[in-house]
C-alpha positions as CSV (number, residue, x, y, z in Angstrom):
1,X,7.8,269.7,82.9
2,X,7.3,270.1,86.7
3,X,5.4,267.4,88.3
4,X,3.6,268.3,91.3
5,X,3.5,266.8,94.6
6,X,-0.2,265.6,94.0
7,X,0.1,264.6,90.8
8,X,2.8,262.1,91.9
9,X,0.7,260.8,94.9
10,X,-2.7,259.9,92.5
11,X,-0.4,258.6,90.1
12,X,1.4,256.1,92.7
13,X,-2.2,255.5,94.3
14,X,-3.7,254.9,90.9
15,X,-3.3,250.6,90.9
16,X,-2.0,249.8,94.0
17,X,-5.1,247.8,95.5
18,X,-5.5,246.0,92.3
19,X,-1.3,245.0,92.1
20,X,-1.6,244.2,95.9
21,X,-4.1,241.7,96.3
22,X,-3.6,238.0,96.6
23,X,0.0,238.5,97.8
24,X,1.4,236.3,101.3
25,X,3.1,237.3,104.3
26,X,6.7,235.6,104.7
27,X,7.1,234.8,108.2
28,X,9.1,237.2,110.2
29,X,13.0,236.7,110.8
30,X,14.8,235.8,114.2
31,X,15.1,239.0,116.2
32,X,18.5,239.9,117.2
33,X,19.4,240.9,121.1
34,X,19.9,244.2,120.7
35,X,16.8,244.8,119.1
36,X,14.7,242.6,121.2
37,X,16.1,244.7,124.4
38,X,15.5,247.9,122.6
39,X,13.1,250.3,124.1
40,X,10.6,251.6,122.0
41,X,11.0,255.5,120.9
42,X,8.2,257.6,120.0
43,X,8.9,260.9,118.5
44,X,6.4,263.7,119.8
45,X,3.7,264.3,117.6
46,X,3.7,267.9,117.2
47,X,3.8,268.4,113.7
48,X,3.2,265.2,110.3
49,X,6.5,266.6,108.8
50,X,8.8,264.1,108.3
51,X,12.4,264.2,107.6
52,X,13.6,261.2,106.7
53,X,11.7,258.1,104.8
54,X,12.4,254.2,106.4
55,X,11.7,252.3,102.9
56,X,12.0,248.5,104.2
57,X,10.2,245.4,103.7
58,X,8.8,244.8,107.2
59,X,9.0,240.8,107.9
60,X,12.4,241.1,107.2
61,X,13.9,244.2,108.6
62,X,11.4,246.0,110.7
63,X,12.2,244.8,114.4
64,X,16.2,244.7,113.4
65,X,17.7,247.5,111.5
66,X,14.2,249.3,111.0
67,X,12.9,249.3,113.9
68,X,16.6,250.6,115.9
69,X,17.7,253.3,113.3
70,X,13.9,254.6,113.9
71,X,14.9,255.0,117.6
72,X,18.4,256.3,116.8
73,X,16.5,259.1,114.6
74,X,14.1,260.0,117.1
75,X,16.9,260.3,119.7
76,X,18.8,262.7,117.4
77,X,15.7,265.0,117.3
78,X,14.8,263.8,113.6
79,X,11.5,263.1,112.3
80,X,11.3,259.4,111.1
81,X,8.6,257.9,108.5
82,X,8.6,253.8,110.0
83,X,4.9,252.7,109.3
84,X,4.4,250.9,112.5
85,X,5.6,253.3,114.5
86,X,4.2,256.7,113.1
87,X,0.6,255.7,111.7
88,X,-2.0,255.2,114.5
89,X,-5.4,253.4,114.1
90,X,-7.9,255.4,111.7
91,X,-4.9,257.0,109.3
92,X,-5.1,256.3,105.8
93,X,-2.6,253.7,104.6
94,X,-1.9,255.0,101.7
95,X,-2.2,258.7,102.3
96,X,0.1,258.7,105.0
97,X,3.3,256.8,103.1
98,X,2.7,259.4,100.2
99,X,2.5,262.2,102.4
100,X,5.8,261.3,104.1
101,X,7.4,260.1,101.0
102,X,7.1,263.8,99.4
103,X,7.3,265.8,102.7
104,X,11.2,263.8,103.8
105,X,14.5,265.0,102.7
106,X,16.2,261.6,103.0
107,X,14.9,258.2,101.9
108,X,16.3,255.2,103.4
109,X,16.1,252.0,101.3
110,X,16.8,248.8,103.5
111,X,17.0,246.1,100.9
112,X,17.0,242.7,102.3
113,X,16.8,239.2,100.2
114,X,12.9,239.2,99.3
115,X,12.6,242.7,99.7
116,X,11.5,243.0,95.6
117,X,8.6,240.3,96.8
118,X,6.8,243.2,98.2
119,X,4.7,245.5,96.2
120,X,5.0,248.6,98.6
121,X,8.7,248.2,98.9
122,X,8.9,248.8,95.3
123,X,6.2,251.3,95.0
124,X,7.9,253.5,98.2
125,X,11.6,253.3,96.2
126,X,9.6,254.5,92.7
127,X,8.0,257.5,94.8
128,X,11.2,258.6,96.3
129,X,13.8,257.9,93.3
130,X,10.7,260.1,90.9
131,X,10.1,262.8,93.1
132,X,13.8,263.4,93.7
133,X,14.6,262.5,96.9
134,X,18.0,262.0,98.2
135,X,18.1,257.8,98.6
136,X,20.6,256.3,101.3
137,X,20.5,252.3,100.3
138,X,21.6,249.5,102.7
139,X,22.4,246.1,101.4
140,X,21.6,243.8,104.2
141,X,22.1,240.3,103.4
142,X,21.9,241.3,100.0
143,X,24.2,242.0,96.9
144,X,23.0,245.3,94.5
145,X,23.4,242.7,91.5
146,X,21.0,240.4,93.0
147,X,18.3,243.2,93.7
148,X,15.7,242.4,90.9
149,X,11.8,242.7,90.3
150,X,10.1,239.7,91.2
151,X,6.9,237.9,89.9
152,X,6.9,240.5,86.8
153,X,3.4,238.7,85.7
154,X,1.7,240.0,89.0
155,X,2.2,243.7,87.9
156,X,1.2,246.1,84.8
157,X,4.2,246.8,82.4
158,X,4.4,250.5,83.3
159,X,4.7,249.6,86.9
160,X,7.3,247.1,86.4
161,X,9.5,249.2,84.1
162,X,8.9,252.1,87.4
163,X,10.0,249.6,89.8
164,X,13.0,248.5,87.5
165,X,14.0,252.2,86.9
166,X,14.1,252.9,90.8
167,X,16.0,249.6,91.3
168,X,18.8,250.8,88.8
169,X,19.1,254.3,90.5
170,X,19.3,252.5,94.0
171,X,22.0,250.1,92.4
172,X,24.2,252.9,91.2
173,X,24.3,255.1,94.5
174,X,26.8,254.5,96.7
175,X,25.3,252.6,99.9
176,X,25.9,250.6,102.9
177,X,26.5,246.5,102.8
178,X,25.9,244.6,105.7
179,X,26.0,240.8,107.0
180,X,24.1,240.2,109.9
181,X,25.7,237.3,110.8
182,X,29.2,239.1,111.2
183,X,28.3,242.2,111.4
184,X,27.5,244.8,114.4
185,X,24.3,246.2,114.2
186,X,24.7,249.2,116.5
187,X,28.0,249.9,114.2
188,X,25.5,249.7,111.3
189,X,22.6,252.0,112.9
190,X,25.0,254.6,114.3
191,X,26.8,255.2,110.9
192,X,23.6,255.3,109.3
193,X,22.4,258.1,111.7
194,X,25.5,259.8,111.1
195,X,25.2,260.2,107.3
196,X,21.3,260.7,107.6
197,X,21.8,263.4,109.9
198,X,24.7,265.2,107.8
199,X,22.4,264.6,104.8
200,X,19.3,267.0,106.4
201,X,21.5,269.3,107.5
202,X,23.0,270.3,104.3
203,X,19.4,270.0,103.2
204,X,18.1,272.5,105.5
205,X,21.1,274.9,104.8
206,X,22.6,274.3,107.9
């Protein structure tokens, strides 16, 4: 039976607040020089539509690969969604995120060592998978086999099952692996952007 976009959004919103209360924010990771020097790029806000949704754990990757990739996609005249760059004061958090996921053509999931500690990351990933979006996983300083749902006791059983299914889907999707100690950030961003651009053109029928 087909599931409408509004039904998907309502389903994922239902228990978000109660599941997320009490979680602590981890300290931010060091910022590489390339990210610190990167010029902030803002897309034209002529439309709220989204081409690609960047799913990431902010404390781990917002100021590294997520931010750099966002800037690169904007330079390619694409419309990426990155919460801190796209949303403005007064925007409704869940409404914006859920709408962007349902609207996007491609989802990028940036897995980092503490990704699975974030309810928001898992919520977004599960919604991307359930809504049938093309998913491009990036395994940053982590192996696919290490991606597991953390702290299962803090979430309802049905949410845990949904998260596990989404993680399994991501594990068995061909992705990009990256070692931040030895890898080249520019190469990672360029390679990912090329894949995203090609995927979006295919989705548009070009």
